[in-house]
C-alpha positions as semicolon CSV with decimal commas, in nm:
position;residue;x (nm);y (nm);z (nm)
1;M;0,000;0,000;0,000
2;K;0,129;0,347;-0,085
3;R;0,222;0,585;0,196
4;S;-0,071;0,817;0,115
5;S;-0,312;0,523;0,131
6;L;-0,163;0,414;0,463
7;R;-0,204;0,770;0,592
8;E;-0,570;0,770;0,488
9;Q;-0,628;0,448;0,681
10;V;-0,451;0,593;0,986
11;F;-0,682;0,895;0,963
12;K;-0,994;0,678;0,936
13;L;-0,898;0,469;1,236
14;L;-0,792;0,778;1,431
15;F;-1,131;0,933;1,357
16;R;-1,300;0,643;1,540
17;I;-1,139;0,755;1,864
18;E;-1,384;1,043;1,877
19;F;-1,676;0,802;1,906
20;N;-1,536;0,514;2,111
21;S;-1,378;0,474;2,453
22;P;-1,017;0,360;2,481
23;E;-1,143;0,021;2,599
24;E;-1,343;-0,021;2,277
25;M;-1,058;0,063;2,041
26;P;-0,908;-0,288;2,010
27;Q;-1,249;-0,412;1,893
28;Q;-1,281;-0,109;1,663
29;E;-0,941;-0,185;1,512
30;E;-1,046;-0,543;1,446
31;L;-1,370;-0,428;1,284
32;F;-1,180;-0,172;1,079
33;F;-0,956;-0,438;0,927
34;T;-1,215;-0,715;0,884
35;S;-1,526;-0,533;0,762
36;G;-1,555;-0,377;0,419
37;D;-1,324;-0,427;0,127
38;L;-1,000;-0,298;0,276
39;Q;-0,710;-0,518;0,169
40;V;-0,400;-0,477;0,383
41;T;-0,091;-0,685;0,433
42;D;0,028;-0,774;0,781
43;K;0,303;-0,515;0,737
44;D;0,046;-0,245;0,648
45;K;-0,177;-0,343;0,940
46;T;0,117;-0,321;1,179
47;Y;0,218;0,020;1,040
48;I;-0,137;0,156;1,071
49;T;-0,203;0,030;1,423
50;E;0,139;0,133;1,555
51;K;0,102;0,483;1,412
52;V;-0,252;0,524;1,547
53;N;-0,140;0,405;1,891
54;A;0,158;0,642;1,886
55;I;-0,071;0,934;1,798
56;V;-0,327;0,838;2,063
57;E;-0,052;0,831;2,321
58;K;0,041;1,190;2,229
59;I;-0,314;1,333;2,195
60;P;-0,303;1,541;2,515
61;E;0,028;1,696;2,409
62;I;-0,083;1,744;2,047
63;D;-0,415;1,900;2,150
64;S;-0,235;2,139;2,383
65;Q;-0,003;2,247;2,103
66;L;-0,296;2,284;1,864
67;S;-0,477;2,506;2,113
68;D;-0,168;2,724;2,142
69;K;-0,140;2,767;1,763
70;M;-0,506;2,819;1,673
71;K;-0,597;3,181;1,735
72;G;-0,963;3,221;1,825
73;W;-1,024;2,846;1,816
74;T;-1,021;2,568;2,069
75;V;-0,983;2,200;2,001
76;D;-1,346;2,155;2,111
77;R;-1,468;2,385;1,831
78;V;-1,284;2,203;1,553
79;G;-1,485;1,946;1,356
80;R;-1,403;1,585;1,436
81;V;-1,278;1,510;1,086
82;E;-1,052;1,813;1,085
83;L;-0,931;1,738;1,438
84;A;-0,828;1,384;1,341
85;I;-0,645;1,522;1,038
86;L;-0,473;1,793;1,244
87;R;-0,364;1,539;1,505
88;L;-0,218;1,320;1,233
89;G;-0,045;1,616;1,069
90;V;0,101;1,752;1,392
91;Y;0,225;1,407;1,487
92;E;0,398;1,365;1,152
93;I;0,555;1,711;1,165
94;L;0,680;1,693;1,523
95;Y;0,739;1,324;1,594
96;D;0,783;1,130;1,269
97;D;1,134;1,189;1,138
98;E;1,066;0,985;0,823
99;I;0,814;1,237;0,687
100;P;0,917;1,588;0,579
101;A;0,695;1,865;0,719
102;G;0,593;1,979;0,371
103;V;0,473;1,631;0,280
104;A;0,281;1,598;0,608
105;I;0,106;1,930;0,545
106;S;0,030;1,856;0,181
107;E;-0,114;1,513;0,261
108;A;-0,320;1,652;0,550
109;V;-0,463;1,922;0,324
110;E;-0,561;1,658;0,067
111;L;-0,734;1,452;0,337
112;A;-0,917;1,764;0,457
113;K;-1,033;1,847;0,105
114;R;-1,155;1,493;0,055
115;F;-1,318;1,424;0,392
116;G;-1,362;1,760;0,565
117;A;-1,609;2,043;0,549
118;D;-1,591;2,331;0,300
119;N;-1,267;2,526;0,339
120;A;-1,123;2,250;0,561
121;G;-0,816;2,230;0,339
122;S;-0,736;2,597;0,394
123;F;-0,797;2,568;0,767
124;V;-0,575;2,261;0,804
125;N;-0,304;2,422;0,590
126;G;-0,308;2,739;0,799
127;V;-0,285;2,555;1,130
128;L;-0,019;2,306;1,026
129;A;0,194;2,576;0,861
130;K;0,246;2,719;1,210
131;F;0,418;2,395;1,309
132;A;0,656;2,379;1,012
Protein backbone atom coordinates (compact mmCIF):
# COMPACT_ATOMS: atom_id res chain seq x y z
CA MET A 1 0.00 0.00 0.00
CA LYS A 2 1.29 3.47 -0.85
CA ARG A 3 2.22 5.85 1.96
CA SER A 4 -0.71 8.17 1.15
CA SER A 5 -3.12 5.23 1.31
CA LEU A 6 -1.63 4.14 4.63
CA ARG A 7 -2.04 7.70 5.92
CA GLU A 8 -5.70 7.70 4.88
CA GLN A 9 -6.28 4.48 6.81
CA VAL A 10 -4.51 5.93 9.86
CA PHE A 11 -6.82 8.95 9.63
CA LYS A 12 -9.94 6.78 9.36
CA LEU A 13 -8.98 4.69 12.36
CA LEU A 14 -7.92 7.78 14.31
CA PHE A 15 -11.31 9.33 13.57
CA ARG A 16 -13.00 6.43 15.40
CA ILE A 17 -11.39 7.55 18.64
CA GLU A 18 -13.84 10.43 18.77
CA PHE A 19 -16.76 8.02 19.06
CA ASN A 20 -15.36 5.14 21.11
CA SER A 21 -13.78 4.74 24.53
CA PRO A 22 -10.17 3.60 24.81
CA GLU A 23 -11.43 0.21 25.99
CA GLU A 24 -13.43 -0.21 22.77
CA MET A 25 -10.58 0.63 20.41
CA PRO A 26 -9.08 -2.88 20.10
CA GLN A 27 -12.49 -4.12 18.93
CA GLN A 28 -12.81 -1.09 16.63
CA GLU A 29 -9.41 -1.85 15.12
CA GLU A 30 -10.46 -5.43 14.46
CA LEU A 31 -13.70 -4.28 12.84
CA PHE A 32 -11.80 -1.72 10.79
CA PHE A 33 -9.56 -4.38 9.27
CA THR A 34 -12.15 -7.15 8.84
CA SER A 35 -15.26 -5.33 7.62
CA GLY A 36 -15.55 -3.77 4.19
CA ASP A 37 -13.24 -4.27 1.27
CA LEU A 38 -10.00 -2.98 2.76
CA GLN A 39 -7.10 -5.18 1.69
CA VAL A 40 -4.00 -4.77 3.83
CA THR A 41 -0.91 -6.85 4.33
CA ASP A 42 0.28 -7.74 7.81
CA LYS A 43 3.03 -5.15 7.37
CA ASP A 44 0.46 -2.45 6.48
CA LYS A 45 -1.77 -3.43 9.40
CA THR A 46 1.17 -3.21 11.79
CA TYR A 47 2.18 0.20 10.40
CA ILE A 48 -1.37 1.56 10.71
CA THR A 49 -2.03 0.30 14.23
CA GLU A 50 1.39 1.33 15.55
CA LYS A 51 1.02 4.83 14.12
CA VAL A 52 -2.52 5.24 15.47
CA ASN A 53 -1.40 4.05 18.91
CA ALA A 54 1.58 6.42 18.86
CA ILE A 55 -0.71 9.34 17.98
CA VAL A 56 -3.27 8.38 20.63
CA GLU A 57 -0.52 8.31 23.21
CA LYS A 58 0.41 11.90 22.29
CA ILE A 59 -3.14 13.33 21.95
CA PRO A 60 -3.03 15.41 25.15
CA GLU A 61 0.28 16.96 24.09
CA ILE A 62 -0.83 17.44 20.47
CA ASP A 63 -4.15 19.00 21.50
CA SER A 64 -2.35 21.39 23.83
CA GLN A 65 -0.03 22.47 21.03
CA LEU A 66 -2.96 22.84 18.64
CA SER A 67 -4.77 25.06 21.13
CA ASP A 68 -1.68 27.24 21.42
CA LYS A 69 -1.40 27.67 17.63
CA MET A 70 -5.06 28.19 16.73
CA LYS A 71 -5.97 31.81 17.35
CA GLY A 72 -9.63 32.21 18.25
CA TRP A 73 -10.24 28.46 18.16
CA THR A 74 -10.21 25.68 20.69
CA VAL A 75 -9.83 22.00 20.01
CA ASP A 76 -13.46 21.55 21.11
CA ARG A 77 -14.68 23.85 18.31
CA VAL A 78 -12.84 22.03 15.53
CA GLY A 79 -14.85 19.46 13.56
CA ARG A 80 -14.03 15.85 14.36
CA VAL A 81 -12.78 15.10 10.86
CA GLU A 82 -10.52 18.13 10.85
CA LEU A 83 -9.31 17.38 14.38
CA ALA A 84 -8.28 13.84 13.41
CA ILE A 85 -6.45 15.22 10.38
CA LEU A 86 -4.73 17.93 12.44
CA ARG A 87 -3.64 15.39 15.05
CA LEU A 88 -2.18 13.20 12.33
CA GLY A 89 -0.45 16.16 10.69
CA VAL A 90 1.01 17.52 13.92
CA TYR A 91 2.25 14.07 14.87
CA GLU A 92 3.98 13.65 11.52
CA ILE A 93 5.55 17.11 11.65
CA LEU A 94 6.80 16.93 15.23
CA TYR A 95 7.39 13.24 15.94
CA ASP A 96 7.83 11.30 12.69
CA ASP A 97 11.34 11.89 11.38
CA GLU A 98 10.66 9.85 8.23
CA ILE A 99 8.14 12.37 6.87
CA PRO A 100 9.17 15.88 5.79
CA ALA A 101 6.95 18.65 7.19
CA GLY A 102 5.93 19.79 3.71
CA VAL A 103 4.73 16.31 2.80
CA ALA A 104 2.81 15.98 6.08
CA ILE A 105 1.06 19.30 5.45
CA SER A 106 0.30 18.56 1.81
CA GLU A 107 -1.14 15.13 2.61
CA ALA A 108 -3.20 16.52 5.50
CA VAL A 109 -4.63 19.22 3.24
CA GLU A 110 -5.61 16.58 0.67
CA LEU A 111 -7.34 14.52 3.37
CA ALA A 112 -9.17 17.64 4.57
CA LYS A 113 -10.33 18.47 1.05
CA ARG A 114 -11.55 14.93 0.55
CA PHE A 115 -13.18 14.24 3.92
CA GLY A 116 -13.62 17.60 5.65
CA ALA A 117 -16.09 20.43 5.49
CA ASP A 118 -15.91 23.31 3.00
CA ASN A 119 -12.67 25.26 3.39
CA ALA A 120 -11.23 22.50 5.61
CA GLY A 121 -8.16 22.30 3.39
CA SER A 122 -7.36 25.97 3.94
CA PHE A 123 -7.97 25.68 7.67
CA VAL A 124 -5.75 22.61 8.04
CA ASN A 125 -3.04 24.22 5.90
CA GLY A 126 -3.08 27.39 7.99
CA VAL A 127 -2.85 25.55 11.30
CA LEU A 128 -0.19 23.06 10.26
CA ALA A 129 1.94 25.76 8.61
CA LYS A 130 2.46 27.19 12.10
CA PHE A 131 4.18 23.95 13.09
CA ALA A 132 6.56 23.79 10.12
